[in-house]
C-alpha positions in Angstrom: 25.2 9.6 -18.5 22.4 7.4 -17.1 24.8 4.7 -16.0 26.8 7.2 -13.8 23.5 8.6 -12.4 22.3 5.1 -11.7 25.4 4.3 -9.7 24.9 7.5 -7.7 21.3 6.5 -7.0 22.4 3.0 -5.8 25.0 4.6 -3.5 22.5 7.0 -2.1 20.0 4.2 -1.5 22.6 2.1 0.3 23.4 4.9 2.7 19.7 5.5 3.3 19.2 1.8 4.1 22.0 2.0 6.6 20.8 5.0 8.5 17.1 3.9 8.7 15.8 3.0 12.1 16.7 -0.6 12.9 13.7 -2.9 12.3 12.4 -4.7 15.3 10.4 -7.9 14.7 6.8 -7.8 16.0 4.6 -10.8 15.4 1.6 -10.1 13.2 -0.8 -12.5 14.9 -0.9 -12.9 18.7 -3.3 -14.7 21.1 -3.7 -15.1 24.9 -5.6 -18.3 25.7 -7.1 -18.7 29.2 -8.5 -22.0 30.6 -9.2 -23.3 34.0 -5.9 -25.2 33.8 -3.8 -22.2 32.9 -2.9 -19.4 30.5 -0.7 -19.4 27.4 0.5 -16.7 25.0 1.1 -17.8 21.3 2.4 -15.8 18.4 2.9 -16.4 14.6 3.7 -14.3 11.5 1.4 -16.3 9.2 -2.3 -16.3 9.3 -2.3 -19.9 7.9 -0.8 -20.9 11.3 -3.4 -19.1 13.4 -5.9 -22.0 13.5 -3.1 -24.4 14.6 -2.6 -22.4 17.7 -6.0 -23.7 18.9 -6.0 -27.3 18.0 -6.2 -29.8 20.9 -2.7 -31.3 20.7 -1.1 -27.9 20.6 -3.1 -26.5 23.6 -2.4 -29.6 25.6 1.3 -29.2 25.1 1.2 -25.6 26.2 -1.2 -25.9 29.1 -0.7 -29.0 31.3 -4.0 -30.5 32.4 -6.1 -29.0 29.7 -8.7 -31.4 28.4 -10.6 -30.1 25.3 -13.6 -32.5 25.8 -14.4 -31.0 29.2 -12.5 -27.7 29.6 -13.5 -24.5 27.8 -11.2 -21.6 26.9 -11.5 -17.9 26.2 -8.9 -16.3 23.9 -8.1 -12.8 22.7 -6.8 -12.8 19.2 -4.9 -9.9 17.6 -4.9 -10.0 13.8 -2.3 -7.3 12.7 -3.9 -4.8 15.1 -7.5 -6.0 14.7 -8.8 -7.2 18.1 -10.9 -10.3 17.9 -11.8 -13.2 20.2 -12.4 -17.0 20.3 -14.3 -19.1 22.8 -14.6 -22.9 23.1 -17.5 -24.4 24.9 -17.6 -28.2 25.1 -20.9 -30.0 25.7 -21.8 -33.7 26.3 -21.5 -34.9 22.7 -20.1 -31.9 20.8 -18.6 -28.4 21.2 -18.9 -24.9 19.8 -16.1 -22.6 18.8 -17.2 -19.0 18.5 -15.2 -16.3 16.7 -16.2 -12.7 17.5 -15.4 -9.2 16.3 -16.9 -5.9 17.7 -20.0 -7.6 19.1 -20.7 -9.8 16.0 -19.9 -13.5 15.9 -19.8 -16.8 13.9 -19.9 -20.2 15.5 -18.7 -23.6 14.4 -20.2 -26.7 16.0 -18.8 -30.2 15.7 -17.9 -33.4 17.7 -14.4 -32.2 18.6 -12.3 -29.1 19.0 -10.1 -30.0 16.1 -13.1 -30.3 13.8 -14.4 -26.9 14.8 -10.9 -25.4 14.3 -10.8 -27.0 10.8 -14.1 -25.3 10.0 -12.7 -22.0 11.3 -9.7 -22.4 9.0 -12.0 -23.0 6.0 -14.1 -19.9 7.0 -10.9 -17.7 7.1 -10.1 -18.8 3.5 -13.6 -17.9 2.3 -14.4 -21.6 1.7 -17.2 -22.0 4.2 -20.5 -20.2 4.9 -22.2 -20.5 8.2 -26.0 -20.0 8.4 -27.3 -17.6 11.0 -23.9 -15.9 11.6 -23.8 -12.2 12.3 -20.2 -11.9 11.3 -18.8 -12.5 7.8 -15.3 -12.8 6.4 -15.9 -9.5 4.6 -16.4 -7.9 8.0 -13.0 -9.2 9.1 -11.3 -8.0 5.9 -12.8 -4.6 6.3 -11.8 -4.6 9.9 -8.2 -5.3 8.9 -8.2 -2.4 6.5 -9.6 -0.1 9.3 -7.4 -1.3 12.2 -4.2 -2.6 10.7 -1.4 -0.1 9.9 0.3 -2.6 7.6 -2.6 -4.0 5.5 -1.4 -4.6 1.9 -4.7 -3.8 0.3 -5.7 -0.3 1.7 -5.5 2.1 4.5 -1.8 3.1 4.6 0.9 4.6 2.3 2.4 1.2 1.5 -0.9 -0.4 0.5 -2.1 -1.1 -3.1 -4.9 1.5 -2.9 -2.5 4.3 -1.8 0.1 3.4 -4.4 -2.5 3.5 -7.2 -3.6 7.1 -6.6 0.0 8.2 -5.7 1.2 6.9 -9.1 -1.7 8.7 -10.9 -0.9 11.9 -9.1 2.8 11.7 -9.9 2.0 11.2 -13.6 -0.5 14.0 -13.6 1.9 16.6 -12.3 4.5 15.8 -15.0 4.4 17.2 -18.5 6.3 15.7 -21.4 9.1 18.1 -20.3 9.1 19.1 -16.7 11.5 22.0 -16.5 11.3 25.3 -18.3 9.4 25.4 -21.6 7.5 28.4 -22.8 6.1 26.7 -25.9 4.3 23.4 -26.5 6.6 21.4 -28.8 5.7 18.1 -30.4 7.9 16.1 -28.0 9.6 12.7 -28.6 8.1 9.7 -26.8 9.7 8.8 -23.5 10.3 5.9 -21.2 10.4 6.3 -17.4 12.2 3.8 -15.1 12.6 4.1 -11.3 13.8 2.5 -8.1 12.1 3.4 -4.8 12.7 2.4 -1.2 10.3 3.1 1.6 10.2 2.5 5.3 7.1 3.0 7.5 6.1 2.4 11.1 2.5 2.2 12.3 1.7 1.1 15.8 4.1 -1.8 16.8 4.7 -2.8 13.2 7.4 -1.9 10.6 7.2 -2.3 6.9 9.8 -1.9 4.2 8.9 -1.5 0.5 10.7 -1.7 -2.8 9.2 -0.3 -6.0 10.1 -0.6 -9.7 7.9 1.9 -11.5 7.8 1.6 -15.3 6.0 4.1 -17.6 5.8 5.2 -21.2 4.6 8.5 -22.6 3.5 8.5 -26.2 3.2 12.1 -27.4 0.9 12.9 -30.3 1.8 15.1 -33.2 -0.7 17.5 -31.7 1.5 18.9 -28.9 -1.5 19.2 -26.5 -2.0 15.5 -26.1 -0.1 12.5 -24.7 -1.1 8.9 -24.1 0.2 7.5 -20.8 1.0 3.9 -19.9 2.0 2.9 -16.3 3.1 -0.4 -14.8 4.5 -0.1 -11.2 5.6 -3.3 -9.4 6.2 -3.4 -5.7 7.0 -5.7 -2.8 6.6 -5.0 0.9 8.3 -6.8 3.7 6.3 -6.7 6.9 7.7 -8.5 10.0 9.3 -11.2 8.0 6.5 -11.6 5.4 6.4 -10.5 1.8 3.4 -9.0 0.0 3.4 -8.4 -3.8 1.6 -5.4 -5.3 1.2 -4.4 -9.0 -1.1 -2.2 -11.1 -1.5 -1.2 -14.7 -2.8 2.1 -15.8 -3.6 4.0 -18.9 -4.7 7.6 -19.5 -4.4 10.8 -21.4 -2.8 14.1 -20.7 -4.4 17.2 -22.2 -2.5 20.5 -22.1 -4.7 23.5 -23.1 -1.7 25.8 -22.5 1.9 25.5 -21.5 1.0 26.1 -17.8 -2.1 23.9 -17.4 -2.8 20.2 -17.9 -5.6 17.7 -17.2 -4.8 14.0 -16.8 -7.6 11.3 -16.5 -6.3 7.8 -15.7 -7.9 4.4 -15.3 -6.0 1.7 -13.3 -6.4 -2.0 -12.2 -4.2 -3.5 -9.5 -3.7 -6.5 -7.3 -2.2 -7.2 -3.9 -1.5 -10.6 -2.4 0.1 -12.3 0.6 -1.2 -15.6 1.9 0.9 -15.3 5.1 -0.1 -11.8 5.9 -3.7 -12.7 5.0 -4.6 -10.3 2.1 -5.7 -10.9 -1.4 -7.6 -8.4 -3.5 -8.1 -6.7 -6.9 -8.9 -3.0 -7.2 -9.8 -0.6 -9.9 -9.5 3.2 -9.8 -10.4 6.2 -11.9 -8.8 9.6 -11.3 -8.4 13.0 -12.9 -5.4 15.2 -12.0 -5.3 19.0 -12.5 -1.9 20.6 -12.7 -1.0 24.3 -13.0 2.4 26.0 -12.9 3.6 29.6 -12.8 7.2 30.9 -13.5 8.5 33.8 -11.4 12.1 35.1 -11.5 13.5 31.7 -12.4 11.3 29.8 -9.9 8.5 27.5 -10.9 5.5 27.3 -8.6 3.1 24.5 -9.3 -0.1 23.1 -7.9 -1.6 19.6 -8.3 -5.1 18.4 -7.5 -6.4 14.9 -7.9 -10.0 13.6 -7.5 -10.7 9.9 -7.9 -12.5 6.7 -6.8 -11.2 3.3 -5.9 -13.2 0.0 -5.4 -12.4 -3.6 -4.9 -13.2 -6.2 -7.6 -14.9 -8.9 -5.6 -16.1 -12.4 -6.4 -12.8 -13.6 -7.8 -11.5 -16.9 -6.4 -7.8 -17.8 -6.5 -7.1 -21.4 -5.5 -8.9 -22.2 -2.2 -9.1 -18.5 -1.2 -12.1 -16.4 -1.9 -11.8 -12.9 -0.3 -14.4 -10.2 -0.8 -13.5 -6.8 0.7 -16.4 -4.7 -0.6 -14.4 -1.5 -0.3 -15.4 1.8 -2.0 -13.4 5.0 -1.4 -13.5 8.5 -3.1 -10.1 10.2 -2.9 -9.0 13.8 -2.9 -5.3 14.9 -3.2 -3.9 18.4 -3.1 -0.3 19.3 -3.4 2.3 21.6 -4.8 6.0 22.0 -5.8 8.5 24.8 -5.9 11.5 24.3 -8.1 14.4 26.1 -9.7 17.9 25.7 -11.2 21.1 25.6 -9.3 24.6 26.8 -10.4 25.8 23.2 -10.1 26.5 20.7 -12.9 26.6 16.9 -12.7 28.3 15.0 -15.6 28.2 18.2 -17.6 24.5 18.7 -17.1 22.7 21.4 -15.1 21.1 20.5 -11.8 17.7 21.7 -10.5 16.2 21.6 -7.1 12.6 20.8 -6.0 10.6 21.1 -2.8 7.3 19.2 -2.8 4.4 18.2 -0.7 0.9 16.7 -0.9 -2.0 15.5 1.3 -4.6 12.9 0.5 -8.0 12.6 2.1 -9.8 9.2 1.8 -13.6 9.1 2.2 -16.1 6.3 2.1 -15.4 3.0 3.9 -13.2 3.2 7.0 -9.5 2.8 6.5 -6.6 3.0 9.1 -5.3 6.3 7.7 -7.9 8.6 6.1 -5.3 11.3 5.9 -1.9 10.7 4.3 0.8 13.4 3.7 4.3 13.6 2.3 6.9 16.4 2.1 10.3 16.2 0.6 13.3 17.6 -1.3 14.7 16.5 -4.6 17.5 17.1 -7.1 17.2 16.6 -10.9 19.8 16.4 -13.6 18.5 18.1 -16.8 18.8 17.1 -20.4 17.0 18.1 -23.5 15.3 16.8 -26.6 14.7 19.0 -29.6 15.8 22.0 -27.5 13.2 21.3 -24.7 14.6 20.5 -21.2 13.4 17.6 -19.1 14.5 15.7 -16.0 16.8 12.9 -17.3 17.5 11.7 -13.7 16.1 12.7 -10.4 16.6 11.8 -6.7 14.3 12.7 -3.8 14.0 12.0 -0.1 10.7 12.6 1.7 8.9 12.2 5.0 5.6 10.4 5.0 3.1 10.8 7.8 -0.6 10.7 8.6 -3.1 10.2 11.4 -3.0 7.2 13.8 0.6 7.9 14.5 2.1 6.7 11.3 5.6 7.8 10.2 7.8 6.8 7.3 10.6 7.8 4.9 10.8 7.4 1.1 13.7 7.5 -1.3 13.0 7.7 -5.0 15.2 7.6 -8.1 13.7 8.3 -11.6 15.2 8.1 -15.1 13.6 9.3 -18.3 14.9 8.7 -21.8 
């Protein structure tokens, strides 16, 4: 049964990929450099290459007549949507390179332009502290979360932070058996596997995402309790660059009645991409309330999540030392309407589902403090010990939020 359903999911996913909006490349990092000798525009998709755009040999090859020992320059530098600036001021025996953001700045002084650029590169890696600076690397990282629609750490539906609370919410609105059920049976333990594809567009940038959610539900002999384990893995593809995201969560589900459940979860996750310029660990704690009501063969359900996420700072990986210092309370409200259809697939009954949710993010500024999703789904039902559950499900949804963000999501889930 599952193998046939899996083939159906792969076919649906291939069609979805084909009809998605064609992805147009847009460089993540762009600069316009202006000197007395001329102007040049430079672009790159790796933050590691950004300092190289300002070294002496490169600028001399782009602007004929530019002499770094005597000529200054002013540059606007766009970092994935975050507007910053660079200025070079040569003096008699040395020069100063100043990096600025929203009125704050940090300066690097050395004998040559290349030496200041090397210091700037070390500072971007978190490997250099500058005395007297009013701008820190943490300010830049927080600025990326606030101004960039494609930051892997936080601030958009494809970021690690969003995926962590979305996963907890999805687990919280599922019971051990998610269809029918008037009694609380001692249910068998269940695995959950999935395959998700997402596409999003924010500002000039496009992002595609692949997810492999993995979960296990261990049901106690007491039918009111379950122990939940969750390990979703994801990769996002942003303008030619990959980011890797993963988290691990554990929690309990308590069901006082057959129509009400409470699910507290704790989770730790990590996101990283050296080229995109993101590297962070986060933890979260959430509680999801879920209530459902049956009326004339229709199930109407409501879900509410309240939680808190925070970065785990002070961890150095290789030569990179990023501290985001982000703290965000989160509130999610949503609901579903579902029911059975007269259809069968592979000899199994098929159910339909309409769902939607909205998340509000508080605390430190993020690009999208309001994220929403609405969609439709179909599920093929099976049963264990006479209790029905969704053995396989497919859904297609529209993802949107403030700051002109739009996306699509396709999900396939299998439980056994």
